[in-house]
C-alpha positions, 0 to 999 in steps of 0.5 A: 514732723521730720526735722530738715537735714540742715537742722540736723547737721547744725545740731551735730556741729554744735554738739561737736564744737561743745564736746571739743571745747569741753575737751580742751578745758579738761585737757587744760585742767589736767595740765595745770593740775599735774603742773602744780602737783609737780611743782609741790613735789619739787618745793617739798623735796627742796624744803627737805633737802634744806632741812637735811642741810641744816642737819649737816650743819648741826653735825658740824656744830656738835663736832666742834663743840666735842672738840673743844671739850677734848682737845686744848688745841686744833690741828688737821687730825681733829675729827672735824678735819676728817669727817666722812665725806658722804653720808647716804640716806634714803633718796639722797646723801649729804657731803660735808667738809669743814675748813679752819678759817683761822688757817687763812689771813683775814683781810678785815685785819688790814683795817685798824679801828681808826680806818687806816691800814694796819701796818703789821697786817699790811707787811703780812699780806705783802709776803703772801703776795710775794709768795704767790707771785702776785703783782703788789699793784693788786694789794694796793687796790685792796688797801684803797677799797678798805681805807677811809681816805681818797688818796691812792696807795701805790698803783691803787685805785680810789673812787675816781677810777671806779666812778669812770666805769661804764657802771660806776661805783665807789670804793667800800671805805670800810671792812668787807662783809663777804669775799665776793666783794673782792670781784669789784676790785680793779685788776682782780679777776677770777684767776687771781681770786682762785689763786688767792682764796685758799689763803684768805678769808673775811671775818667780822673781827680780827683773827690770828693764824693757827700754825697747826692748820695754815698753809705753808704760804700763810706761815711765810707771812709770820716772818720776813725770813721764813721762806716757803721752803722752811714753811713747808718743812714746818707743815711736814713736821706738824703732820703727826701731832701738831704743835701744842703751844707757840713755844713749841713752834717758835723753838722749831729748828727751822726757825732758829734765828727767825723772830716770830711775832707770837701775837700773830698766831696761836694753836687754836681756832674760832672761826670755821667754814662748813660746806654742806651739799644735800641732795634729796630726790631731784633737789640740791641744796648747797650751804656755806656756813661760817661758824664762831666758837666762843673761846671761853665756853666752846659754844657755837654761833652762826656768823653767816650762811649762804644758800646756793651762792653763785660765788665760787668759794674755794673747795676745801680739797684745794686747801692744804689746811683742810686735812684732806 
């Protein structure tokens, strides 16, 4: 018996519906499979870019250790300060720059072991702020952020002002662990940070200034009578060979009649910041690694490592002490 035409139509519609559903499912499976493949490839590229970046950091470690073995003092002509800017490889490249952090004033020098402000370091920062034409009120805010008491210094700010904010918080009352903490201070905006950042740092221990790598602005902090013009002359005179000792620095003609506290400075460095940017395929990894070089052995250890940090550290090329 021949089926009714209506039954034939229903069967055809059923077949078409099944085919459509199967097509949609197949399309979704292919789409998801493609997405997973792309994601896995991106993750592999990210992982490989990260390994290349770690390789760049390892290269910096090796150069700093070799420098320790070859030189008795650190200066802007050392090989770590004159790295090849770009290292190219298949499907990518490495960009490496090294900054001597002993070329900068360490904010944590401001804090004594008893939690109070170190007067000598305070005077250094006052001179730096004056040289850069920064309102001393900003320095007062920094002192109040660090010290353990609750009494505002000058025009500084303690807990009461920060707790009155829309999103309240307290002062740290301890040493800084990262330069980005400065963004929390009253009156410290991005413009101020960009102005100060090439001349300051945050280190876990107290540190002195390397006179061979410090900027002229930082050198002015070594003595009240050492103005910017004289400091710039010192920077110019060290270009060829640098100062091999504190005695050779103190005896320089520009420092005649100026008393330099030799305990605040040296001709060697222990802390370095390695900027490494790795590009592989479509992936990019940025590392900012602080390395500590043991003065007695030259061994390198990692202090901290920021990966793709959103905080805008100053580029080494912005720093007169970078050797670029």
